[in-house]
C-alpha positions as a LaTeX table, in Angstrom:
\begin{tabular}{lrrr}
\hline
Residue & $x$ (\AA) & $y$ (\AA) & $z$ (\AA) \\
\hline
Met1 & 96.87 & 117.66 & 114.50 \\
Ala2 & 99.94 & 115.68 & 115.47 \\
Thr3 & 103.29 & 116.49 & 113.93 \\
Phe4 & 105.27 & 113.83 & 112.11 \\
Asn5 & 108.95 & 113.07 & 112.27 \\
Val6 & 109.51 & 110.96 & 109.13 \\
Arg7 & 113.06 & 109.70 & 108.71 \\
Gly8 & 114.60 & 107.40 & 106.15 \\
Lys9 & 117.47 & 104.96 & 106.28 \\
Asn10 & 118.71 & 103.84 & 102.86 \\
Val11 & 115.61 & 105.40 & 101.31 \\
Glu12 & 114.79 & 108.90 & 100.05 \\
Ile13 & 111.71 & 110.43 & 101.67 \\
Thr14 & 109.92 & 111.90 & 98.65 \\
Pro15 & 107.04 & 114.35 & 99.12 \\
Ala16 & 104.63 & 111.66 & 97.87 \\
Leu17 & 105.97 & 109.11 & 100.36 \\
Arg18 & 105.81 & 111.62 & 103.23 \\
Glu19 & 102.23 & 112.55 & 102.29 \\
Tyr20 & 101.22 & 108.86 & 102.19 \\
Val21 & 102.79 & 108.22 & 105.61 \\
Glu22 & 101.05 & 111.24 & 107.16 \\
Lys23 & 97.69 & 110.32 & 105.61 \\
Arg24 & 97.77 & 106.62 & 106.56 \\
Val25 & 99.51 & 106.79 & 109.95 \\
Gly26 & 97.52 & 109.90 & 110.86 \\
Lys27 & 94.41 & 107.70 & 110.98 \\
Val28 & 95.34 & 106.50 & 114.47 \\
Thr29 & 95.05 & 110.05 & 115.85 \\
Lys30 & 91.26 & 109.94 & 115.52 \\
Tyr31 & 91.07 & 107.60 & 118.54 \\
Phe32 & 92.65 & 110.03 & 121.00 \\
Asp33 & 92.20 & 113.68 & 121.96 \\
Lys34 & 95.91 & 114.27 & 122.52 \\
Val35 & 98.70 & 112.70 & 120.50 \\
Gly36 & 102.37 & 113.66 & 120.72 \\
Asp37 & 104.88 & 113.86 & 117.87 \\
Ile38 & 104.57 & 110.72 & 115.74 \\
Ser39 & 107.89 & 109.14 & 114.82 \\
Val40 & 108.14 & 107.11 & 111.60 \\
Leu41 & 111.34 & 105.40 & 110.44 \\
Leu42 & 111.39 & 104.00 & 106.92 \\
Thr43 & 114.26 & 101.62 & 106.16 \\
Val44 & 115.30 & 99.58 & 103.15 \\
Asn45 & 117.57 & 96.69 & 104.03 \\
Lys46 & 118.36 & 93.80 & 101.66 \\
Gly47 & 115.22 & 94.45 & 99.63 \\
Arg48 & 112.99 & 94.57 & 102.72 \\
His49 & 111.00 & 97.76 & 103.23 \\
Ile50 & 110.66 & 98.25 & 107.00 \\
Val51 & 108.33 & 100.76 & 108.65 \\
Glu52 & 108.60 & 101.51 & 112.38 \\
Val53 & 105.96 & 103.80 & 113.93 \\
Thr54 & 105.84 & 105.19 & 117.47 \\
Val55 & 102.80 & 107.19 & 118.59 \\
Pro56 & 102.90 & 108.79 & 122.06 \\
Ile57 & 99.45 & 109.37 & 123.49 \\
Gln58 & 98.42 & 111.12 & 126.68 \\
Gly59 & 99.22 & 109.52 & 130.00 \\
Gly60 & 102.63 & 108.29 & 128.91 \\
Ile61 & 101.25 & 105.48 & 126.75 \\
Leu62 & 103.12 & 104.53 & 123.57 \\
Leu63 & 101.67 & 102.76 & 120.56 \\
Arg64 & 104.36 & 101.05 & 118.52 \\
Gly65 & 104.25 & 98.96 & 115.38 \\
Glu66 & 106.73 & 97.58 & 112.89 \\
Glu67 & 106.16 & 95.84 & 109.56 \\
Ala68 & 108.43 & 94.67 & 106.77 \\
Thr69 & 107.51 & 93.64 & 103.22 \\
Met70 & 109.02 & 93.94 & 99.77 \\
Asp71 & 107.07 & 97.19 & 99.14 \\
Met72 & 107.20 & 100.37 & 101.26 \\
Tyr73 & 103.56 & 101.32 & 100.68 \\
Thr74 & 102.39 & 97.82 & 101.68 \\
Ser75 & 104.52 & 98.00 & 104.83 \\
Ile76 & 102.93 & 101.36 & 105.71 \\
Asp77 & 99.42 & 99.94 & 105.22 \\
Leu78 & 100.20 & 96.87 & 107.33 \\
Val79 & 101.69 & 98.86 & 110.21 \\
Val80 & 98.57 & 101.06 & 110.35 \\
Glu81 & 96.39 & 97.93 & 110.47 \\
Lys82 & 98.58 & 96.56 & 113.26 \\
Leu83 & 98.25 & 99.78 & 115.30 \\
Glu84 & 94.47 & 99.79 & 114.84 \\
Arg85 & 94.29 & 96.13 & 115.94 \\
Gln86 & 96.28 & 97.03 & 119.06 \\
Ile87 & 93.87 & 99.86 & 119.85 \\
His88 & 90.84 & 97.65 & 119.23 \\
Lys89 & 92.27 & 94.79 & 121.30 \\
Gln90 & 92.98 & 97.11 & 124.23 \\
Lys91 & 89.89 & 99.34 & 123.91 \\
Thr92 & 88.40 & 98.37 & 127.29 \\
Lys93 & 91.63 & 99.07 & 129.13 \\
Leu94 & 92.17 & 102.31 & 127.21 \\
Ala95 & 88.62 & 103.47 & 127.95 \\
Arg96 & 89.15 & 102.68 & 131.64 \\
Arg97 & 92.49 & 104.50 & 131.66 \\
Phe98 & 90.98 & 107.57 & 129.98 \\
Arg99 & 87.60 & 107.46 & 131.72 \\
His100 & 87.62 & 111.25 & 132.03 \\
Gly101 & 87.96 & 111.67 & 128.28 \\
Gly102 & 90.76 & 111.43 & 125.78 \\
Phe103 & 89.94 & 108.05 & 124.21 \\
Lys104 & 87.30 & 107.98 & 121.49 \\
Ala105 & 85.95 & 104.43 & 121.69 \\
Glu106 & 83.18 & 105.24 & 119.21 \\
Ala107 & 85.80 & 105.63 & 116.47 \\
Leu108 & 86.54 & 101.90 & 116.80 \\
Ala109 & 83.18 & 101.01 & 115.28 \\
Glu110 & 84.59 & 102.11 & 111.92 \\
Ile111 & 87.30 & 99.43 & 111.91 \\
Pro112 & 86.47 & 95.97 & 110.64 \\
Val113 & 88.41 & 93.67 & 112.95 \\
Ser114 & 88.67 & 89.99 & 112.18 \\
Glu115 & 90.05 & 89.17 & 115.60 \\
Lys116 & 86.86 & 89.78 & 117.59 \\
Ala117 & 87.30 & 86.38 & 119.24 \\
Glu118 & 90.12 & 87.80 & 121.35 \\
Val119 & 88.96 & 88.23 & 124.91 \\
Glu120 & 89.04 & 91.68 & 126.42 \\
Gly121 & 89.55 & 92.15 & 130.11 \\
Asp122 & 92.41 & 91.38 & 132.42 \\
Tyr123 & 95.70 & 89.95 & 131.28 \\
Pro124 & 95.97 & 86.38 & 132.56 \\
Val125 & 99.16 & 85.67 & 134.49 \\
Val126 & 99.85 & 81.99 & 133.87 \\
Lys127 & 103.11 & 81.62 & 135.77 \\
Thr128 & 104.94 & 83.38 & 138.57 \\
Lys129 & 108.66 & 83.05 & 139.30 \\
Arg130 & 110.60 & 84.33 & 142.29 \\
Phe131 & 114.34 & 84.83 & 142.30 \\
Val132 & 117.02 & 86.81 & 144.04 \\
Val133 & 118.13 & 89.88 & 142.10 \\
Lys134 & 121.91 & 89.74 & 142.40 \\
Pro135 & 124.30 & 92.68 & 142.02 \\
Met136 & 126.34 & 92.48 & 138.80 \\
Asp137 & 127.50 & 94.61 & 135.89 \\
Val138 & 125.77 & 94.74 & 132.50 \\
Gln139 & 128.24 & 92.39 & 130.78 \\
Glu140 & 127.77 & 89.74 & 133.46 \\
Ala141 & 123.98 & 90.10 & 133.18 \\
Ile142 & 124.14 & 89.58 & 129.40 \\
Met143 & 126.34 & 86.53 & 129.88 \\
Gln144 & 123.90 & 85.14 & 132.47 \\
Met145 & 120.95 & 85.79 & 130.12 \\
Asn146 & 122.72 & 83.94 & 127.32 \\
Leu147 & 123.64 & 81.03 & 129.61 \\
Leu148 & 119.97 & 80.70 & 130.57 \\
Asn149 & 118.96 & 81.06 & 126.90 \\
His150 & 116.44 & 83.79 & 127.81 \\
Asn151 & 115.48 & 86.94 & 125.91 \\
Phe152 & 115.79 & 89.17 & 128.99 \\
Phe153 & 117.42 & 89.16 & 132.40 \\
Val154 & 116.63 & 91.18 & 135.55 \\
Phe155 & 119.60 & 92.19 & 137.72 \\
Arg156 & 120.75 & 94.75 & 140.29 \\
Asp157 & 123.43 & 97.09 & 138.90 \\
Ser158 & 126.51 & 96.66 & 141.11 \\
Glu159 & 127.38 & 100.39 & 140.85 \\
Thr160 & 123.99 & 102.10 & 141.17 \\
Glu161 & 122.11 & 99.41 & 143.16 \\
Glu162 & 119.13 & 99.97 & 140.82 \\
Val163 & 117.15 & 97.06 & 139.37 \\
Asn164 & 117.70 & 96.94 & 135.60 \\
Val165 & 116.85 & 94.66 & 132.69 \\
Val166 & 119.01 & 93.57 & 129.76 \\
Tyr167 & 117.29 & 92.11 & 126.73 \\
Arg168 & 118.04 & 90.69 & 123.28 \\
Arg169 & 116.74 & 92.92 & 120.49 \\
Thr170 & 115.25 & 91.56 & 117.28 \\
Asp171 & 118.30 & 92.87 & 115.40 \\
Gly172 & 120.54 & 90.57 & 117.51 \\
Asn173 & 122.02 & 93.36 & 119.62 \\
Tyr174 & 121.35 & 93.95 & 123.31 \\
Gly175 & 119.32 & 96.59 & 125.10 \\
Leu176 & 119.38 & 97.88 & 128.66 \\
Ile177 & 116.39 & 99.18 & 130.60 \\
Glu178 & 117.46 & 101.22 & 133.62 \\
Ser179 & 115.15 & 101.88 & 136.52 \\
Gly180 & 115.35 & 104.99 & 138.65 \\
Thr181 & 113.63 & 108.26 & 139.22 \\
\hline
\end{tabular}
């Protein structure tokens, strides 16, 4: 059984709330043989009850879902549905990735999924762009991203020479993805 790291921001994690999180979010563990420590962050911000869940599964794959409603229990239910939809949508790729075991595709039969029309298979690449990755610092990369009105920008760090990515987060702040070994 996976262990849970349930944290709260502007909300008290009562035993009943923790038990509900573990029961509902724990449902996603039935699809995989090995699941790492499940991280759940419950936040209340301006009346919105936000649930963020991260589930590490074998092979370095992460399942992640976030939902926000006016009720914490509803947000928990919706994030579990979202995670199950992700698993169902990617079941062919997951089964291929874990062809030697680890993914329990038969458990998917239990989920009623309304989005069966979604096509499984390869991800279609509809456009390809080529560009020169120029050396610059993070601040210059963020400025360039904003000038282009993009949500991310690929650049070569002028100090480390590594290819990195800056991106705009949903909270309005910026993130940096560093490559390397």
